[in-house]
PLY file of the C-alpha trace (Angstrom):
ply
format ascii 1.0
element vertex 94
property float x
property float y
property float z
element edge 93
property int vertex1
property int vertex2
end_header
20.40 -153.16 13.70
21.36 -156.87 13.87
18.97 -159.32 12.28
19.40 -163.07 12.71
17.40 -165.48 10.55
17.23 -169.14 11.57
15.76 -171.90 9.42
14.80 -175.16 11.12
12.96 -178.28 10.12
9.62 -178.29 11.92
9.22 -180.38 15.02
10.31 -178.22 17.95
7.87 -177.24 20.66
6.85 -173.61 21.11
8.91 -173.59 24.32
12.02 -174.77 22.44
11.54 -172.06 19.82
11.07 -169.43 22.53
14.24 -170.62 24.31
16.13 -170.41 21.01
14.90 -166.86 20.39
15.95 -165.87 23.91
19.41 -167.45 23.70
20.19 -165.99 20.26
19.01 -162.55 21.38
21.19 -162.80 24.49
24.24 -163.85 22.42
23.81 -160.96 19.98
23.31 -158.53 22.84
26.40 -159.86 24.63
28.66 -159.73 21.57
27.59 -156.57 19.75
27.39 -152.97 20.73
23.68 -152.46 20.15
20.54 -151.82 22.12
18.23 -154.79 22.90
15.27 -153.27 21.08
17.28 -153.15 17.84
17.93 -156.91 17.74
15.68 -158.93 15.43
15.56 -162.73 15.54
13.33 -164.63 13.10
12.76 -168.38 13.05
11.45 -170.03 9.90
10.13 -173.55 10.31
10.16 -175.65 7.16
7.91 -178.69 6.81
10.05 -181.82 6.95
8.59 -182.88 3.61
9.99 -179.69 2.06
13.61 -180.22 3.17
15.78 -182.71 1.29
19.34 -183.87 1.64
20.73 -186.01 -1.15
17.28 -186.07 -2.81
15.69 -187.64 0.27
13.29 -185.56 2.36
13.54 -185.43 6.12
10.08 -187.05 6.25
11.42 -189.96 4.18
14.48 -190.22 6.44
12.22 -190.23 9.51
10.08 -193.01 8.03
13.15 -195.07 7.13
14.74 -194.47 10.52
17.89 -193.13 8.83
17.71 -189.51 9.96
17.52 -187.68 13.21
14.01 -186.69 14.13
14.77 -183.07 15.04
12.34 -183.33 17.92
12.83 -182.52 21.58
15.05 -185.55 22.20
17.94 -184.68 19.88
20.83 -186.91 20.99
23.60 -184.85 19.35
24.05 -182.87 22.56
25.60 -185.99 24.14
28.19 -186.54 21.41
31.88 -186.30 22.01
32.72 -184.00 19.10
36.28 -185.31 18.87
35.05 -188.83 18.12
31.74 -188.14 16.37
31.88 -184.77 14.65
28.67 -183.29 13.34
28.63 -183.54 9.56
27.06 -181.15 7.08
24.24 -183.66 6.59
23.61 -183.71 10.35
23.40 -179.92 10.39
20.97 -179.87 7.47
18.64 -182.25 9.29
18.40 -179.83 12.18
0 1
1 2
2 3
3 4
4 5
5 6
6 7
7 8
8 9
9 10
10 11
11 12
12 13
13 14
14 15
15 16
16 17
17 18
18 19
19 20
20 21
21 22
22 23
23 24
24 25
25 26
26 27
27 28
28 29
29 30
30 31
31 32
32 33
33 34
34 35
35 36
36 37
37 38
38 39
39 40
40 41
41 42
42 43
43 44
44 45
45 46
46 47
47 48
48 49
49 50
50 51
51 52
52 53
53 54
54 55
55 56
56 57
57 58
58 59
59 60
60 61
61 62
62 63
63 64
64 65
65 66
66 67
67 68
68 69
69 70
70 71
71 72
72 73
73 74
74 75
75 76
76 77
77 78
78 79
79 80
80 81
81 82
82 83
83 84
84 85
85 86
86 87
87 88
88 89
89 90
90 91
91 92
92 93
């Protein structure tokens, strides 16, 4: 029975979370030999004030304008990954 656990900084809409659940479920179903009812997907949302990178919380980064907001308008989708690769810090902020 596959179980996928996803941890995100809070800030997504319920529709975004639902889309994520659907897409992850579909990917697991497509790539494993299991029945749909056996797939478990859990999303944990962490308050931005409870997530720190380099001893700076995401809330502090938001206030300083130095971090990505993690909201519906995440601009990383438009990056050319060969010129602007996503760093570990970028991933942690998501």
